[in-house]
C-alpha beads as a LAMMPS data file, in Angstrom:
LAMMPS data file: protein, C-alpha beads

119 atoms
118 bonds

1 atom types
1 bond types

-500.0 500.0 xlo xhi
-500.0 500.0 ylo yhi
-500.0 500.0 zlo zhi

Masses

1 110.0

Atoms # bond

1 1 1 377.334 385.095 -334.218
2 1 1 375.513 386.921 -336.941
3 1 1 372.390 388.825 -336.226
4 1 1 369.549 388.946 -338.707
5 1 1 370.698 392.466 -339.752
6 1 1 374.279 391.220 -340.360
7 1 1 372.973 388.344 -342.523
8 1 1 370.913 390.826 -344.547
9 1 1 373.969 393.080 -345.102
10 1 1 376.058 390.104 -346.240
11 1 1 373.399 388.956 -348.606
12 1 1 373.034 392.500 -350.098
13 1 1 376.819 392.771 -350.582
14 1 1 376.874 389.389 -352.317
15 1 1 373.995 390.388 -354.589
16 1 1 375.566 393.728 -355.445
17 1 1 378.872 392.048 -356.353
18 1 1 377.090 389.626 -358.589
19 1 1 375.189 392.444 -360.288
20 1 1 378.301 394.526 -360.765
21 1 1 380.162 391.532 -362.262
22 1 1 377.246 390.939 -364.728
23 1 1 377.283 394.565 -365.761
24 1 1 381.065 394.586 -366.371
25 1 1 380.723 391.372 -368.333
26 1 1 377.945 392.756 -370.547
27 1 1 379.945 395.954 -371.210
28 1 1 383.026 393.897 -372.145
29 1 1 380.983 391.779 -374.501
30 1 1 379.302 394.839 -376.082
31 1 1 382.635 396.599 -376.604
32 1 1 384.162 393.508 -378.219
33 1 1 381.204 393.273 -380.610
34 1 1 381.007 396.916 -381.448
35 1 1 384.693 397.716 -381.701
36 1 1 385.009 400.956 -383.616
37 1 1 387.831 401.197 -386.063
38 1 1 389.589 404.488 -385.341
39 1 1 391.644 406.318 -387.971
40 1 1 394.434 408.707 -387.241
41 1 1 392.268 411.720 -387.914
42 1 1 392.773 412.953 -384.354
43 1 1 396.505 412.849 -384.621
44 1 1 396.637 415.482 -387.318
45 1 1 398.986 413.326 -389.397
46 1 1 396.703 412.798 -392.329
47 1 1 396.310 415.309 -395.085
48 1 1 393.244 415.922 -397.230
49 1 1 394.631 413.719 -399.994
50 1 1 395.307 410.873 -397.615
51 1 1 391.864 411.108 -396.116
52 1 1 390.283 411.210 -399.556
53 1 1 392.220 408.118 -400.699
54 1 1 391.419 406.358 -397.424
55 1 1 387.691 407.108 -397.833
56 1 1 387.750 405.900 -401.434
57 1 1 389.498 402.706 -400.387
58 1 1 386.885 402.094 -397.641
59 1 1 384.119 402.644 -400.164
60 1 1 385.807 400.210 -402.546
61 1 1 386.098 397.610 -399.839
62 1 1 382.457 397.999 -398.892
63 1 1 381.398 397.489 -402.469
64 1 1 383.049 394.107 -402.377
65 1 1 380.476 392.870 -399.834
66 1 1 377.751 391.099 -401.849
67 1 1 374.780 392.121 -399.639
68 1 1 373.541 395.655 -399.488
69 1 1 372.092 395.240 -395.967
70 1 1 375.579 394.067 -394.693
71 1 1 377.299 397.053 -396.374
72 1 1 374.756 399.481 -394.811
73 1 1 375.098 397.937 -391.347
74 1 1 378.961 397.818 -391.483
75 1 1 379.040 401.423 -392.653
76 1 1 376.751 402.615 -389.847
77 1 1 378.491 400.614 -387.075
78 1 1 382.170 400.690 -388.007
79 1 1 382.494 403.970 -389.902
80 1 1 379.804 406.196 -388.395
81 1 1 380.102 404.765 -384.838
82 1 1 376.464 403.825 -384.276
83 1 1 375.629 400.929 -381.912
84 1 1 374.000 397.689 -383.090
85 1 1 370.907 398.670 -381.117
86 1 1 370.560 402.019 -382.890
87 1 1 370.934 400.361 -386.299
88 1 1 368.421 397.738 -385.313
89 1 1 365.866 400.373 -384.431
90 1 1 366.559 402.204 -387.617
91 1 1 366.091 399.079 -389.807
92 1 1 363.343 397.690 -387.623
93 1 1 365.074 394.385 -387.104
94 1 1 366.455 392.739 -383.993
95 1 1 369.882 393.521 -382.657
96 1 1 370.783 389.833 -383.178
97 1 1 369.832 390.293 -386.881
98 1 1 372.067 393.320 -387.097
99 1 1 374.930 391.356 -385.544
100 1 1 374.401 388.492 -387.929
101 1 1 374.428 390.703 -391.045
102 1 1 377.527 392.489 -389.741
103 1 1 379.435 389.258 -389.113
104 1 1 378.382 387.901 -392.472
105 1 1 379.584 390.979 -394.291
106 1 1 382.852 391.139 -392.361
107 1 1 383.518 387.465 -393.126
108 1 1 382.933 388.076 -396.824
109 1 1 385.312 391.049 -396.709
110 1 1 387.888 388.996 -394.872
111 1 1 387.746 386.240 -397.517
112 1 1 388.018 388.818 -400.326
113 1 1 391.042 390.469 -398.665
114 1 1 392.780 387.144 -397.988
115 1 1 392.211 385.975 -401.543
116 1 1 393.619 389.244 -402.931
117 1 1 396.634 388.976 -400.687
118 1 1 397.389 385.424 -401.971
119 1 1 397.412 386.556 -405.578

Bonds

1 1 1 2
2 1 2 3
3 1 3 4
4 1 4 5
5 1 5 6
6 1 6 7
7 1 7 8
8 1 8 9
9 1 9 10
10 1 10 11
11 1 11 12
12 1 12 13
13 1 13 14
14 1 14 15
15 1 15 16
16 1 16 17
17 1 17 18
18 1 18 19
19 1 19 20
20 1 20 21
21 1 21 22
22 1 22 23
23 1 23 24
24 1 24 25
25 1 25 26
26 1 26 27
27 1 27 28
28 1 28 29
29 1 29 30
30 1 30 31
31 1 31 32
32 1 32 33
33 1 33 34
34 1 34 35
35 1 35 36
36 1 36 37
37 1 37 38
38 1 38 39
39 1 39 40
40 1 40 41
41 1 41 42
42 1 42 43
43 1 43 44
44 1 44 45
45 1 45 46
46 1 46 47
47 1 47 48
48 1 48 49
49 1 49 50
50 1 50 51
51 1 51 52
52 1 52 53
53 1 53 54
54 1 54 55
55 1 55 56
56 1 56 57
57 1 57 58
58 1 58 59
59 1 59 60
60 1 60 61
61 1 61 62
62 1 62 63
63 1 63 64
64 1 64 65
65 1 65 66
66 1 66 67
67 1 67 68
68 1 68 69
69 1 69 70
70 1 70 71
71 1 71 72
72 1 72 73
73 1 73 74
74 1 74 75
75 1 75 76
76 1 76 77
77 1 77 78
78 1 78 79
79 1 79 80
80 1 80 81
81 1 81 82
82 1 82 83
83 1 83 84
84 1 84 85
85 1 85 86
86 1 86 87
87 1 87 88
88 1 88 89
89 1 89 90
90 1 90 91
91 1 91 92
92 1 92 93
93 1 93 94
94 1 94 95
95 1 95 96
96 1 96 97
97 1 97 98
98 1 98 99
99 1 99 100
100 1 100 101
101 1 101 102
102 1 102 103
103 1 103 104
104 1 104 105
105 1 105 106
106 1 106 107
107 1 107 108
108 1 108 109
109 1 109 110
110 1 110 111
111 1 111 112
112 1 112 113
113 1 113 114
114 1 114 115
115 1 115 116
116 1 116 117
117 1 117 118
118 1 118 119
């Protein structure tokens, strides 16, 4: 038989497991949304010329995005490594708005790249 104290302990463990699962889930979702593209700068394999060409290519790709707000958000999140929340505070819009502009810009970029590959 369980005593009142045992029942409380069981309930607390159950609540802690649920809270831990929710936190892990939120972190997984946030990481998936804010995946940062990493370049091989840490590997030491890229030279100055390669980095310069790579930076120019990235700038060229960003210019293909038709909306300046999307370009700015993608640059801050993907290239500079800021979080959506930080960008939202900077632009004084919601994090959901930042995510929407980011997805919209990345979709436009994806379409441009797929069209250029087909030609």
